[in-house]
N, C-alpha and C positions, 0 to 999 in steps of 0.2 A: 588689691583685688580687682581694680578696674582694668588691669592688663590681661586678666584671665580670658576674656572673650577674644582678644587679639591672638593670644597664644593658641587657643583652641581653633580659631579660624585658620591660622597658619598651619597647624597640624593637619587639619582636614584638607587644605589645599595640597599639602605635601602628599598625603595618602592618595588623593585623586590623581596627582601626577604619576605616582608610582603605579597605580592601577592602569592608567592609560598607556604607560610605557610597556607594560607586559602584553598588551593586545597587539597581535600582529597586524601589520598594515594590510589593507584590502588587496593591494596588488600582490604582495608576497603570498597571501593566502590563496589567491586565484592561481598563481603559478604552482604553488605546492599542491593544490587540489588537482590540477591537470597532470602533474607528475604522478600523483597517486592513481588517478583514473587510468593512466597509460601503463604503469608498471606494477602496481600492487594488485595482487589477486586475492581479494578478501575471502572468497569462498573456497579457495584451494585447500586441499588437505595435505599437499606436499610439504614436508617439513622445511624445505628450502624456502618455499613461498611464504610460509608462516613466519619463519625467522626474519625474512626480508621485511615483511609487513611490520613486525614488532620493532625492528631496527628503525624503519622509516618513521613510525609513530613516536619512537623515543627521541630521535634527533630532529625531527620536524624541519625547522627552518635551516638547520645545518646540513641539509641535503645540498644546499647551494652556498650557504654562508659559513663563516668562521667566527665563533664567539657570539657575543650578543649584539655587536654593532653591525647593522645590516649593510653597511657600505663595504664591509670586509667579506669578500667572496672567495670561495675555494676555486680550484681550476674549473670545475663543472659550472659553478655560478658565473665565473668570468666568461666562459664560452657562451652561456645563455644571454648574459648581459649585452654581448655584442649584437645579438639578434632581436632583443626585446626592449621596448621602452616601458619602464615600470608603470608610468601613468597612462600612456596612450594605449597600451596593449592589454591592460588588466582585464578587460571584458571581451577580448578577442580570442576565444577558445581555439579557433582554427589556427591562428598565428602562433599561439603558444604551443599547440601540438606539433605544428610544422617545425618550430624551433627545437623542440625536444627530439624530433626525428633527425634533424640536421646535426645536432650536437651529439647524438648517440653514435654517429659515424666517425666522430673525431677521436684522435688518440688522447688518452688520459694524460700523457706527457707529450706535449707538442714537439719537444726536442728529441723524442725517441719514437721513430716510426715503427718500432717493434713493440711498443707499449700497447696494452689492450685498449680498445676503444671504450668510451663511456658506456655504450650499449652492451659491449661484451661483459663489462664488470657487472652491470645490472642483471644480465642474463645469468651470471654466476651467483646471484643473490648478494652482491656486494654493493655498497654505496658507490655512486659514480666517481666520487673524488677520494675514495678510500676512507679510512677512519672507522671502519666497522671491525 
């Protein structure tokens, strides 16, 4: 019976770690919020805009990332990562917006100059790195 408090404490620590692991990092949230501010039109009644909004809300971090490990980035996330420092730029909205503008002009497949730009994909109501 004297091991019960230790087991209970270990279980509570485990739950706390799981809860913290599901909270997005502040920097990632700042970048996501700026993406939403630039590209999501919450008040639009256009079905394409509403579908894009729903898709972005569903995929959240996976606009830039692949899977649950935040170091794994899709092509769009890799392009942004070249321009932004996760820690240094998290509070710099102007720099984040400038990076979004710059990356929007880049081809979604850098090896294919005929591929649509990330911005063109977004204008079509698609996620910038596909997967929608």
